[in-house]
BALOBA-1460 file (C-alpha; in Angstrom, 3 decimals):
// residues 323
<rec num="1" residu="m" x="-53.219" y="27.583" z="29.518"/>
<rec num="2" residu="g" x="-53.709" y="25.736" z="26.192"/>
<rec num="3" residu="l" x="-52.235" y="22.684" z="26.988"/>
<rec num="4" residu="v" x="-54.680" y="22.752" z="30.575"/>
<rec num="5" residu="r" x="-57.989" y="23.424" z="28.310"/>
<rec num="6" residu="e" x="-56.816" y="20.416" z="25.873"/>
<rec num="7" residu="v" x="-56.446" y="18.198" z="29.229"/>
<rec num="8" residu="a" x="-59.488" y="19.606" z="30.719"/>
<rec num="9" residu="t" x="-62.194" y="18.097" z="27.607"/>
<rec num="10" residu="r" x="-60.380" y="14.351" z="29.416"/>
<rec num="11" residu="d" x="-60.001" y="15.229" z="32.992"/>
<rec num="12" residu="p" x="-61.351" y="18.473" z="34.078"/>
<rec num="13" residu="q" x="-60.802" y="17.792" z="37.736"/>
<rec num="14" residu="l" x="-56.797" y="17.457" z="36.760"/>
<rec num="15" residu="a" x="-57.245" y="20.398" z="35.155"/>
<rec num="16" residu="a" x="-58.410" y="22.200" z="37.477"/>
<rec num="17" residu="k" x="-56.080" y="21.185" z="40.359"/>
<rec num="18" residu="a" x="-53.308" y="22.243" z="37.388"/>
<rec num="19" residu="l" x="-54.725" y="25.694" z="37.396"/>
<rec num="20" residu="r" x="-54.459" y="25.847" z="41.328"/>
<rec num="21" residu="g" x="-51.204" y="24.819" z="41.215"/>
<rec num="22" residu="l" x="-49.722" y="27.319" z="38.714"/>
<rec num="23" residu="r" x="-51.553" y="30.530" z="40.226"/>
<rec num="24" residu="a" x="-49.996" y="29.092" z="43.435"/>
<rec num="25" residu="y" x="-46.278" y="29.108" z="41.266"/>
<rec num="26" residu="q" x="-46.928" y="32.331" z="40.418"/>
<rec num="27" residu="a" x="-47.441" y="33.640" z="43.782"/>
<rec num="28" residu="a" x="-44.971" y="31.797" z="45.201"/>
<rec num="29" residu="p" x="-41.642" y="33.561" z="46.805"/>
<rec num="30" residu="r" x="-38.343" y="33.923" z="45.446"/>
<rec num="31" residu="s" x="-34.752" y="34.248" z="46.433"/>
<rec num="32" residu="p" x="-32.653" y="37.194" z="44.643"/>
<rec num="33" residu="p" x="-30.411" y="35.966" z="42.193"/>
<rec num="34" residu="v" x="-26.796" y="34.827" z="42.832"/>
<rec num="35" residu="a" x="-23.961" y="37.039" z="40.737"/>
<rec num="36" residu="d" x="-22.086" y="35.219" z="38.531"/>
<rec num="37" residu="s" x="-18.017" y="35.902" z="38.882"/>
<rec num="38" residu="a" x="-15.740" y="35.148" z="35.121"/>
<rec num="39" residu="q" x="-13.147" y="33.349" z="35.321"/>
<rec num="40" residu="a" x="-12.146" y="34.016" z="31.224"/>
<rec num="41" residu="a" x="-13.880" y="35.694" z="28.675"/>
<rec num="42" residu="r" x="-14.795" y="36.279" z="25.482"/>
<rec num="43" residu="g" x="-17.360" y="38.886" z="24.044"/>
<rec num="44" residu="e" x="-19.836" y="37.916" z="26.728"/>
<rec num="45" residu="a" x="-19.693" y="34.467" z="26.932"/>
<rec num="46" residu="h" x="-17.176" y="33.243" z="29.901"/>
<rec num="47" residu="l" x="-16.360" y="30.471" z="31.748"/>
<rec num="48" residu="r" x="-17.553" y="31.152" z="36.146"/>
<rec num="49" residu="h" x="-15.003" y="28.981" z="38.313"/>
<rec num="50" residu="c" x="-17.382" y="26.541" z="40.486"/>
<rec num="51" residu="a" x="-15.556" y="24.350" z="42.285"/>
<rec num="52" residu="g" x="-12.815" y="21.944" z="43.446"/>
<rec num="53" residu="t" x="-8.712" y="22.402" z="41.997"/>
<rec num="54" residu="g" x="-6.541" y="20.187" z="40.042"/>
<rec num="55" residu="r" x="-7.266" y="19.361" z="36.217"/>
<rec num="56" residu="p" x="-10.336" y="21.763" z="34.248"/>
<rec num="57" residu="i" x="-13.239" y="20.822" z="33.817"/>
<rec num="58" residu="v" x="-15.910" y="22.377" z="31.716"/>
<rec num="59" residu="l" x="-19.517" y="22.041" z="32.171"/>
<rec num="60" residu="v" x="-21.444" y="23.159" z="28.557"/>
<rec num="61" residu="p" x="-24.723" y="24.095" z="29.334"/>
<rec num="62" residu="s" x="-27.042" y="24.248" z="26.524"/>
<rec num="63" residu="i" x="-27.866" y="28.207" z="24.997"/>
<rec num="64" residu="i" x="-31.446" y="27.861" z="25.108"/>
<rec num="65" residu="n" x="-31.691" y="27.728" z="28.847"/>
<rec num="66" residu="p" x="-29.656" y="29.255" z="31.625"/>
<rec num="67" residu="p" x="-26.617" y="27.474" z="32.901"/>
<rec num="68" residu="h" x="-27.308" y="27.311" z="36.748"/>
<rec num="69" residu="v" x="-29.220" y="24.366" z="36.279"/>
<rec num="70" residu="l" x="-26.079" y="22.446" z="36.567"/>
<rec num="71" residu="d" x="-25.185" y="24.621" z="39.911"/>
<rec num="72" residu="l" x="-28.549" y="24.618" z="41.416"/>
<rec num="73" residu="d" x="-28.587" y="24.108" z="44.902"/>
<rec num="74" residu="p" x="-25.833" y="22.514" z="47.515"/>
<rec num="75" residu="g" x="-27.806" y="18.782" z="47.085"/>
<rec num="76" residu="t" x="-27.377" y="18.203" z="43.549"/>
<rec num="77" residu="s" x="-25.293" y="20.337" z="42.060"/>
<rec num="78" residu="l" x="-23.539" y="18.468" z="39.306"/>
<rec num="79" residu="a" x="-20.664" y="21.547" z="39.633"/>
<rec num="80" residu="a" x="-20.403" y="20.895" z="43.299"/>
<rec num="81" residu="a" x="-20.442" y="17.066" z="42.868"/>
<rec num="82" residu="l" x="-17.742" y="16.809" z="40.211"/>
<rec num="83" residu="g" x="-14.919" y="19.730" z="42.026"/>
<rec num="84" residu="q" x="-13.830" y="16.632" z="43.876"/>
<rec num="85" residu="a" x="-12.760" y="15.316" z="40.560"/>
<rec num="86" residu="g" x="-11.154" y="18.595" z="39.363"/>
<rec num="87" residu="r" x="-11.538" y="22.101" z="38.670"/>
<rec num="88" residu="v" x="-14.809" y="23.092" z="37.537"/>
<rec num="89" residu="a" x="-15.847" y="25.844" z="35.746"/>
<rec num="90" residu="l" x="-19.222" y="26.496" z="33.778"/>
<rec num="91" residu="v" x="-19.683" y="27.879" z="30.240"/>
<rec num="92" residu="d" x="-22.044" y="31.025" z="30.911"/>
<rec num="93" residu="w" x="-23.194" y="32.109" z="27.011"/>
<rec num="94" residu="g" x="-24.363" y="35.112" z="28.478"/>
<rec num="95" residu="s" x="-26.544" y="37.742" z="26.475"/>
<rec num="96" residu="l" x="-27.796" y="36.128" z="23.317"/>
<rec num="97" residu="a" x="-28.900" y="39.759" z="22.546"/>
<rec num="98" residu="g" x="-25.953" y="40.978" z="21.075"/>
<rec num="99" residu="r" x="-24.796" y="37.719" z="18.760"/>
<rec num="100" residu="r" x="-27.602" y="37.800" z="16.737"/>
<rec num="101" residu="h" x="-25.289" y="37.177" z="13.433"/>
<rec num="102" residu="l" x="-24.133" y="33.760" z="15.339"/>
<rec num="103" residu="d" x="-25.474" y="30.238" z="14.213"/>
<rec num="104" residu="l" x="-24.934" y="27.348" z="16.411"/>
<rec num="105" residu="s" x="-22.188" y="26.251" z="14.339"/>
<rec num="106" residu="g" x="-20.705" y="30.295" z="14.898"/>
<rec num="107" residu="h" x="-21.258" y="29.841" z="18.581"/>
<rec num="108" residu="v" x="-18.910" y="26.304" z="18.523"/>
<rec num="109" residu="r" x="-16.212" y="27.989" z="16.349"/>
<rec num="110" residu="d" x="-16.081" y="31.574" z="17.670"/>
<rec num="111" residu="l" x="-16.884" y="31.459" z="21.421"/>
<rec num="112" residu="l" x="-16.575" y="27.750" z="22.502"/>
<rec num="113" residu="v" x="-13.340" y="26.634" z="21.056"/>
<rec num="114" residu="p" x="-11.381" y="29.486" z="21.987"/>
<rec num="115" residu="l" x="-12.853" y="29.593" z="25.550"/>
<rec num="116" residu="l" x="-11.253" y="25.974" z="25.898"/>
<rec num="117" residu="s" x="-8.337" y="26.652" z="23.749"/>
<rec num="118" residu="r" x="-6.874" y="30.204" z="25.156"/>
<rec num="119" residu="s" x="-8.306" y="30.045" z="29.150"/>
<rec num="120" residu="l" x="-7.115" y="26.977" z="30.561"/>
<rec num="121" residu="s" x="-3.649" y="25.241" z="31.291"/>
<rec num="122" residu="e" x="-3.975" y="22.191" z="29.895"/>
<rec num="123" residu="p" x="-6.680" y="20.115" z="27.929"/>
<rec num="124" residu="p" x="-10.082" y="20.159" z="29.438"/>
<rec num="125" residu="l" x="-12.191" y="17.766" z="29.839"/>
<rec num="126" residu="l" x="-15.993" y="18.350" z="29.038"/>
<rec num="127" residu="v" x="-19.171" y="17.846" z="30.332"/>
<rec num="128" residu="g" x="-22.096" y="18.959" z="27.989"/>
<rec num="129" residu="y" x="-25.514" y="18.746" z="28.808"/>
<rec num="130" residu="c" x="-28.816" y="18.710" z="26.269"/>
<rec num="131" residu="l" x="-27.860" y="21.296" z="23.336"/>
<rec num="132" residu="g" x="-24.528" y="22.365" z="25.285"/>
<rec num="133" residu="g" x="-23.381" y="18.587" z="24.786"/>
<rec num="134" residu="t" x="-23.948" y="18.799" z="21.341"/>
<rec num="135" residu="l" x="-21.808" y="21.528" z="21.095"/>
<rec num="136" residu="a" x="-19.456" y="20.080" z="23.700"/>
<rec num="137" residu="l" x="-18.806" y="17.124" z="20.934"/>
<rec num="138" residu="a" x="-18.680" y="19.750" z="18.136"/>
<rec num="139" residu="a" x="-16.027" y="21.482" z="20.098"/>
<rec num="140" residu="a" x="-13.659" y="18.398" z="20.964"/>
<rec num="141" residu="a" x="-13.332" y="17.808" z="17.160"/>
<rec num="142" residu="l" x="-12.159" y="21.105" z="16.567"/>
<rec num="143" residu="t" x="-9.680" y="21.576" z="19.897"/>
<rec num="144" residu="e" x="-7.639" y="19.653" z="22.016"/>
<rec num="145" residu="v" x="-9.629" y="18.372" z="25.138"/>
<rec num="146" residu="a" x="-8.806" y="15.078" z="27.214"/>
<rec num="147" residu="g" x="-12.869" y="13.430" z="27.049"/>
<rec num="148" residu="v" x="-16.156" y="14.822" z="26.428"/>
<rec num="149" residu="a" x="-19.094" y="13.386" z="28.990"/>
<rec num="150" residu="t" x="-22.460" y="14.116" z="27.524"/>
<rec num="151" residu="l" x="-25.678" y="14.266" z="29.819"/>
<rec num="152" residu="a" x="-29.167" y="14.044" z="27.374"/>
<rec num="153" residu="a" x="-27.546" y="15.279" z="24.506"/>
<rec num="154" residu="p" x="-28.957" y="14.456" z="21.197"/>
<rec num="155" residu="w" x="-26.549" y="13.823" z="17.746"/>
<rec num="156" residu="h" x="-28.651" y="11.945" z="16.068"/>
<rec num="157" residu="f" x="-31.530" y="13.634" z="14.996"/>
<rec num="158" residu="s" x="-33.167" y="11.705" z="12.633"/>
<rec num="159" residu="a" x="-33.735" y="9.222" z="15.872"/>
<rec num="160" residu="y" x="-36.451" y="11.647" z="17.093"/>
<rec num="161" residu="p" x="-40.247" y="10.716" z="16.445"/>
<rec num="162" residu="a" x="-41.500" y="11.644" z="12.846"/>
<rec num="163" residu="d" x="-43.989" y="13.485" z="14.367"/>
<rec num="164" residu="a" x="-42.145" y="15.431" z="16.858"/>
<rec num="165" residu="r" x="-39.890" y="16.693" z="14.183"/>
<rec num="166" residu="s" x="-42.842" y="17.533" z="11.770"/>
<rec num="167" residu="g" x="-44.364" y="19.040" z="14.929"/>
<rec num="168" residu="l" x="-41.247" y="21.641" z="14.984"/>
<rec num="169" residu="a" x="-41.395" y="22.136" z="11.345"/>
<rec num="170" residu="r" x="-44.573" y="23.425" z="10.869"/>
<rec num="171" residu="l" x="-43.952" y="25.252" z="14.721"/>
<rec num="172" residu="w" x="-40.946" y="26.972" z="12.952"/>
<rec num="173" residu="q" x="-42.746" y="27.691" z="9.317"/>
<rec num="174" residu="q" x="-45.609" y="29.573" z="11.673"/>
<rec num="175" residu="a" x="-43.124" y="31.634" z="13.596"/>
<rec num="176" residu="r" x="-40.752" y="32.021" z="10.967"/>
<rec num="177" residu="p" x="-42.128" y="35.627" z="9.713"/>
<rec num="178" residu="v" x="-42.226" y="37.061" z="13.193"/>
<rec num="179" residu="a" x="-38.633" y="35.597" z="14.104"/>
<rec num="180" residu="e" x="-36.949" y="37.390" z="10.897"/>
<rec num="181" residu="q" x="-38.916" y="40.932" z="12.266"/>
<rec num="182" residu="l" x="-37.696" y="40.348" z="15.336"/>
<rec num="183" residu="g" x="-33.915" y="38.407" z="14.439"/>
<rec num="184" residu="a" x="-34.752" y="35.787" z="16.896"/>
<rec num="185" residu="l" x="-36.886" y="32.692" z="17.677"/>
<rec num="186" residu="p" x="-39.084" y="33.892" z="21.266"/>
<rec num="187" residu="m" x="-38.239" y="31.162" z="24.024"/>
<rec num="188" residu="e" x="-42.072" y="30.523" z="24.170"/>
<rec num="189" residu="v" x="-41.973" y="29.207" z="21.137"/>
<rec num="190" residu="l" x="-39.624" y="26.704" z="21.872"/>
<rec num="191" residu="q" x="-41.157" y="26.101" z="25.179"/>
<rec num="192" residu="a" x="-44.395" y="25.474" z="23.451"/>
<rec num="193" residu="a" x="-42.241" y="22.895" z="21.437"/>
<rec num="194" residu="f" x="-41.151" y="21.186" z="24.482"/>
<rec num="195" residu="w" x="-44.250" y="20.817" z="25.936"/>
<rec num="196" residu="s" x="-46.275" y="19.540" z="23.015"/>
<rec num="197" residu="l" x="-43.845" y="16.489" z="23.162"/>
<rec num="198" residu="d" x="-45.976" y="15.526" z="26.454"/>
<rec num="199" residu="p" x="-48.395" y="17.821" z="27.130"/>
<rec num="200" residu="e" x="-49.654" y="15.239" z="30.220"/>
<rec num="201" residu="r" x="-46.879" y="15.660" z="32.460"/>
<rec num="202" residu="v" x="-46.640" y="19.186" z="32.417"/>
<rec num="203" residu="v" x="-50.309" y="19.639" z="33.281"/>
<rec num="204" residu="a" x="-49.440" y="16.785" z="36.024"/>
<rec num="205" residu="k" x="-46.351" y="18.585" z="37.339"/>
<rec num="206" residu="y" x="-48.734" y="21.454" z="38.256"/>
<rec num="207" residu="a" x="-51.773" y="19.460" z="39.740"/>
<rec num="208" residu="s" x="-48.801" y="17.774" z="41.942"/>
<rec num="209" residu="f" x="-47.313" y="21.335" z="42.967"/>
<rec num="210" residu="a" x="-50.872" y="22.041" z="43.882"/>
<rec num="211" residu="d" x="-50.676" y="19.673" z="47.311"/>
<rec num="212" residu="l" x="-47.453" y="21.240" z="48.365"/>
<rec num="213" residu="a" x="-46.941" y="23.415" z="51.014"/>
<rec num="214" residu="p" x="-45.690" y="26.940" z="50.080"/>
<rec num="215" residu="d" x="-43.022" y="26.980" z="52.618"/>
<rec num="216" residu="s" x="-41.708" y="23.383" z="52.030"/>
<rec num="217" residu="a" x="-38.314" y="22.132" z="50.414"/>
<rec num="218" residu="g" x="-40.071" y="20.632" z="47.602"/>
<rec num="219" residu="a" x="-42.091" y="23.611" z="47.031"/>
<rec num="220" residu="r" x="-39.160" y="25.814" z="46.588"/>
<rec num="221" residu="r" x="-37.154" y="23.128" z="44.599"/>
<rec num="222" residu="f" x="-39.854" y="23.115" z="42.102"/>
<rec num="223" residu="v" x="-40.197" y="26.869" z="42.425"/>
<rec num="224" residu="l" x="-35.929" y="26.914" z="41.457"/>
<rec num="225" residu="l" x="-36.791" y="24.414" z="38.111"/>
<rec num="226" residu="e" x="-39.852" y="25.724" z="36.940"/>
<rec num="227" residu="d" x="-37.933" y="29.709" z="36.771"/>
<rec num="228" residu="w" x="-34.719" y="28.258" z="35.138"/>
<rec num="229" residu="a" x="-37.128" y="26.305" z="32.298"/>
<rec num="230" residu="n" x="-39.200" y="29.549" z="32.283"/>
<rec num="231" residu="s" x="-36.342" y="32.056" z="31.866"/>
<rec num="232" residu="g" x="-34.967" y="31.416" z="28.400"/>
<rec num="233" residu="q" x="-33.770" y="34.079" z="25.836"/>
<rec num="234" residu="p" x="-34.683" y="34.324" z="22.550"/>
<rec num="235" residu="l" x="-32.443" y="32.350" z="20.117"/>
<rec num="236" residu="p" x="-30.875" y="34.290" z="17.254"/>
<rec num="237" residu="l" x="-32.294" y="33.665" z="14.307"/>
<rec num="238" residu="p" x="-29.260" y="31.913" z="12.277"/>
<rec num="239" residu="a" x="-29.167" y="29.549" z="15.434"/>
<rec num="240" residu="a" x="-32.761" y="29.003" z="15.085"/>
<rec num="241" residu="h" x="-32.753" y="27.963" z="11.851"/>
<rec num="242" residu="e" x="-29.348" y="26.184" z="11.882"/>
<rec num="243" residu="l" x="-31.114" y="24.186" z="14.775"/>
<rec num="244" residu="i" x="-34.481" y="23.545" z="13.176"/>
<rec num="245" residu="e" x="-33.640" y="23.326" z="9.560"/>
<rec num="246" residu="g" x="-30.076" y="21.779" z="9.599"/>
<rec num="247" residu="l" x="-29.927" y="19.601" z="12.608"/>
<rec num="248" residu="f" x="-33.413" y="18.888" z="13.642"/>
<rec num="249" residu="g" x="-34.459" y="18.444" z="9.447"/>
<rec num="250" residu="l" x="-31.404" y="17.095" z="7.709"/>
<rec num="251" residu="d" x="-30.049" y="15.763" z="11.153"/>
<rec num="252" residu="l" x="-26.312" y="17.288" z="9.705"/>
<rec num="253" residu="p" x="-24.819" y="15.769" z="13.465"/>
<rec num="254" residu="g" x="-26.180" y="11.986" z="12.613"/>
<rec num="255" residu="t" x="-24.826" y="12.173" z="9.205"/>
<rec num="256" residu="g" x="-21.434" y="13.473" z="9.436"/>
<rec num="257" residu="k" x="-22.179" y="16.616" z="7.972"/>
<rec num="258" residu="w" x="-22.015" y="19.382" z="11.035"/>
<rec num="259" residu="l" x="-18.762" y="21.061" z="11.518"/>
<rec num="260" residu="d" x="-15.777" y="18.349" z="11.815"/>
<rec num="261" residu="g" x="-18.096" y="15.428" z="12.941"/>
<rec num="262" residu="l" x="-17.474" y="13.611" z="16.070"/>
<rec num="263" residu="p" x="-14.057" y="13.796" z="18.237"/>
<rec num="264" residu="s" x="-11.163" y="11.466" z="18.694"/>
<rec num="265" residu="c" x="-10.948" y="11.683" z="22.044"/>
<rec num="266" residu="n" x="-12.360" y="9.074" z="24.670"/>
<rec num="267" residu="t" x="-16.544" y="9.757" z="24.875"/>
<rec num="268" residu="i" x="-19.220" y="8.639" z="27.002"/>
<rec num="269" residu="h" x="-22.962" y="9.352" z="26.945"/>
<rec num="270" residu="f" x="-25.399" y="9.741" z="30.140"/>
<rec num="271" residu="t" x="-29.387" y="9.244" z="28.942"/>
<rec num="272" residu="a" x="-32.390" y="9.381" z="30.415"/>
<rec num="273" residu="g" x="-34.438" y="6.636" z="30.503"/>
<rec num="274" residu="s" x="-38.044" y="8.636" z="30.338"/>
<rec num="275" residu="d" x="-36.773" y="11.666" z="28.292"/>
<rec num="276" residu="r" x="-39.028" y="13.079" z="26.018"/>
<rec num="277" residu="i" x="-36.790" y="15.871" z="24.822"/>
<rec num="278" residu="v" x="-33.978" y="14.324" z="24.389"/>
<rec num="279" residu="p" x="-34.804" y="10.704" z="23.946"/>
<rec num="280" residu="p" x="-31.834" y="8.081" z="24.436"/>
<rec num="281" residu="a" x="-31.938" y="6.514" z="21.157"/>
<rec num="282" residu="t" x="-30.601" y="10.076" z="19.898"/>
<rec num="283" residu="a" x="-26.971" y="9.869" z="21.772"/>
<rec num="284" residu="a" x="-23.819" y="9.595" z="20.099"/>
<rec num="285" residu="p" x="-22.703" y="6.666" z="19.424"/>
<rec num="286" residu="g" x="-20.329" y="4.585" z="21.787"/>
<rec num="287" residu="a" x="-20.348" y="4.113" z="25.630"/>
<rec num="288" residu="t" x="-23.558" y="4.702" z="27.120"/>
<rec num="289" residu="i" x="-24.870" y="4.970" z="30.833"/>
<rec num="290" residu="a" x="-28.920" y="5.330" z="31.110"/>
<rec num="291" residu="c" x="-30.133" y="6.986" z="33.987"/>
<rec num="292" residu="p" x="-33.453" y="6.220" z="35.512"/>
<rec num="293" residu="a" x="-34.840" y="10.089" z="35.104"/>
<rec num="294" residu="g" x="-36.336" y="12.571" z="33.432"/>
<rec num="295" residu="h" x="-34.346" y="15.095" z="30.984"/>
<rec num="296" residu="v" x="-34.268" y="17.549" z="33.999"/>
<rec num="297" residu="g" x="-34.532" y="15.530" z="36.918"/>
<rec num="298" residu="m" x="-31.220" y="13.293" z="36.113"/>
<rec num="299" residu="v" x="-29.064" y="16.484" z="36.387"/>
<rec num="300" residu="a" x="-30.708" y="18.064" z="39.130"/>
<rec num="301" residu="g" x="-33.183" y="15.506" z="40.639"/>
<rec num="302" residu="r" x="-33.031" y="14.053" z="44.279"/>
<rec num="303" residu="s" x="-31.184" y="10.980" z="42.568"/>
<rec num="304" residu="a" x="-28.475" y="12.774" z="40.802"/>
<rec num="305" residu="p" x="-25.810" y="12.181" z="43.127"/>
<rec num="306" residu="l" x="-26.654" y="8.366" z="42.902"/>
<rec num="307" residu="h" x="-27.243" y="7.609" z="39.286"/>
<rec num="308" residu="l" x="-25.399" y="10.450" z="37.548"/>
<rec num="309" residu="h" x="-22.654" y="11.920" z="40.087"/>
<rec num="310" residu="r" x="-20.705" y="8.845" z="41.080"/>
<rec num="311" residu="p" x="-20.539" y="7.099" z="37.415"/>
<rec num="312" residu="l" x="-19.495" y="10.681" z="35.902"/>
<rec num="313" residu="r" x="-16.739" y="11.670" z="38.671"/>
<rec num="314" residu="q" x="-15.415" y="7.574" z="38.407"/>
<rec num="315" residu="w" x="-15.409" y="8.044" z="34.245"/>
<rec num="316" residu="l" x="-13.518" y="11.598" z="34.349"/>
<rec num="317" residu="a" x="-11.284" y="10.666" z="36.916"/>
<rec num="318" residu="a" x="-10.353" y="7.403" z="34.501"/>
<rec num="319" residu="q" x="-9.562" y="9.413" z="31.613"/>
<rec num="320" residu="p" x="-6.086" y="10.083" z="30.879"/>
<rec num="321" residu="r" x="-4.381" y="14.312" z="31.189"/>
<rec num="322" residu="g" x="-3.481" y="15.612" z="27.577"/>
<rec num="323" residu="g" x="-6.136" y="14.636" z="25.168"/>
């Protein structure tokens, strides 16, 4: 609502239309969630088999939002598309509430690395999205993998615009007393940080939703994606502290001071050309493929099969087995 009020001072008609779209989104029907099945578990984190047979391919999502954006629907599911290249499993981080003691490094060392090293028949290929790509690169430096592909994943955090980093630092200082009382950073704080990167686009997308027929395919996809984006869990306080002060503040990965640095295996980095959440300049060094999409659209948009699925499958198929 604050973003709408801000835009209303410049474009009241757009703001009014966005409010109509927001009300339509809130009233839209939802399908019941599909239950996950665990392939292997360590604590509450587990691997969920998604598709395919053969060499293991592990999808590593961010811990901030639910993992199902990588297996959203049949038409654009990354998990289903990669099933043509191997046996695809998706990391489900489970409930973060029982892991209030773990920082991001702990999620890599204590959860992701054991899942990869003890649960699979051979070193897997990793595909990490957003912060999951950052975690996947760190894990690959600690355990044997056959290769890592990142999708809109930050590594050089100093490449974020200075105003975005300083804005996040201010937001953290404001929210930190409450986060310390709760032992976690509420998702709403991170969401506000994401929205502040491009407020005009946030308002415009709800205004566009107001024009869609409620029972149209476009409306159903909008609701799917918005529900995903709005359903993240509170981030454990140590993880929030390391993310904001260590990664964004000090750029520990980009300066080679985070865990064991970058892995020695083959890597490739897919960036989203119009991404404001993870600008292309923040990607890790190495081979890069640019997708003409935004942060979410690159993995779940209608153009994902052409611009992401096809070249990613080709790269995965070309990697030698065994690291």
